[in-house]
Structures are given as C-alpha cells and as structure tokens.
N, C-alpha and C positions, 0 to 999 in steps of 0.2 A: 918390851915383852917380858913376861915373868920367867924366871929361871926355876923350873920345877923338876923334880925327878920323874922318871917315867910313870905314867898312870898306872901300868900294871904292877909296879912295885908298891904304889900307894894302895891299890886294890888288894894286893896280896897281904900287906901289913894289916889293913883293916879286917880282913877276913880271918887271919890267924889270931889277932887280938880279940876279936869277938867270940870265936870259937874256943880260944885257948888250946887250940890243937892244929898242928900242921896237917895231919891226915884229914880231919873234917874240913878244913879250909880248902885243901887240895881237891876234895871231892866236890865242894860247892863250885869251885872255879874251873873244874874239869882240867886239872893239871896234876902232875905228880908232886909229892912232898918235896922231892929234890929241886924241882923247878921253883917251887915257892921259896925254898931256902935261898936259892940264887937271887930271886927278886928281893928278898928281905935283905940280903948282903948289899945289893945295889943301893937300896934305900939307906942302909946304914952308912955306906960310904958317902952318899950324897949329904947326909946329916952330920957326918963326922962322929957319930955316937952309936953305941949299941942300943937297940930298942927292946931286946928280950934278954932276960937272964938265961944263959945257956946251961940249963940243968935238964936232966931227963924229963921228969914230970912232976908237977903240973908246969905248964909254960907260964912264966911271969914276966910282966912288962917291967922294964927299967923306968927310972924317973923320966927319961926322955920319952920312952914309949907311952907312959901314963899322960904326958903332956900332949903328945901328937895324936893319940887314938880318939879322944872326944872331938877334936877339930875335924879330923878325917870323917868320923862317923856323921857329924852334922852336915859336912860337905856332901857326902853320898846320899844322905837322906834328902837334903835339898835338891840334888840332881834328880833323885827318884820322883819327888813331889812335882818338880817342874815338868819332867817328861810325862808324868801321869796326867797332868793338867793339859798339856799339849795334846796327847793322845785322845783325851776326852772331848776336845774341841771338834775333832773329826775333820776330815778333809772337805773343803768346800770345792764344789764343781762349778766352774763357770761355763755357761753355754753362750757361745758367740756365733751368730749366724748372719750372713749376708745373702740376701735374696731379692728377687724382684717382688714388687707389691702383690701382683696377682698370685704368684706361688705362696707367699706368706699368708695371704688372706684365704685362699681356697684349700691349701693342703697343710701348711705348717701350723697355723694357729689352731685349728681343730684338734691337732695331736699334741699340743703342748701340755695340757693337763695330764695326759697319759705319761708323758716323759717326766713331768714334775713328780707324779706319784711314784714312779720307779727310781727316782733320784731325789729323795727328800732333803739331802744335804745341800742341794743346789741353792745358792743365795743370789746368784747373779745371772741375769739373762740380758744379753745385748743384741739388738737387731740393727742391721744396716739395710735399708730398702732402697731400691732404685726402680725407675719406671719399667713397665713390662716391655720386652723387646718388640720391635715392630714386626719382625717376621715370626710367624707362629711355628715354623719349623726349627727355630734356633735352639741349640742345646743349652741347658742351664745346669750349672754344677753348684750344688749346695754342699758346703763343707762344715761339718760339726767339728770344731777344733779338737784335735788330738783323737778324733774318731774317724770312722769310715766316711768316704765321699760318696754321695749319691748323685747319679746322673738322671736327668729328667728331660724328656723331649717336648 
C-alpha cells in the first residue's frame, strides 16, 4: 500500500498553490485560512520540506512546492476527468422479473414498453418464467428487484 499524506492536505496545497492565496483557497474548500495552514503544515512535515516561502504577500512556492504542484494538479485533473466520465455513463437499471407464463404474457409484456420509455437507461431485462399454477385462486407475487412488490390473485 502507498504511503501518502492525508488527501485533505494535498487538496489544500493544490488549492493554495493555484490561487496563490490562503483566503481564496479557504473559500473554495469551505474551511478557514487557519485550517488550511494546518493542512499545509501536515503536508510539509510529511515531505520534510517547506512548500511555500513564508512571506506576507504574494505567496510563493519553494523549489519543492514547484516540483509538487504540477504533479498534484495533473492528478486532481485526472480524478475529475475520470469522475466526469463515470457520471456521464449514467446508472444502468437492471429489471429482473420472475413470473408465471400467463401473468407475463397477459399483463407484464403489454406494459414493458411503457416501463422502458420511463427508464431509458435500462439495458438489461431478465425474465424467469414458470408454468401457470394449477389453482386459479393461488396468490402470485411479482417482485421488481429493489422496487415494490405487487400481489395478484
């Protein structure tokens, strides 16, 4: 397993380096400038080097900070791209139904196009059918996975 400093400290460093301001970075990350300062200290302790020149303004990166910043920037950009791609894929909805043949042919199949129109992301539909029960008064339970159960007589 990789030995990395806390993600929050890496995120704090990247934001401060990008904004060149503790105040602006703190606003972006919804924390106080003091909290950011603590995160930067944690990262500097993990690196064993100062990452910022401690002067009032403007904030400047040290040689170690200039080496670290582009790598973190590319890494966070890569994370953002991957997450965006995953989000664009959309969730796939799997419809799995187990029912008797008669129920499927008389009630379910005529309604499938309606369900598919209201769930365009669905890519998978699986059916398990079994012969119609001999007794007509037997209760049948159809379950749409992770959705409500419907009872039919």
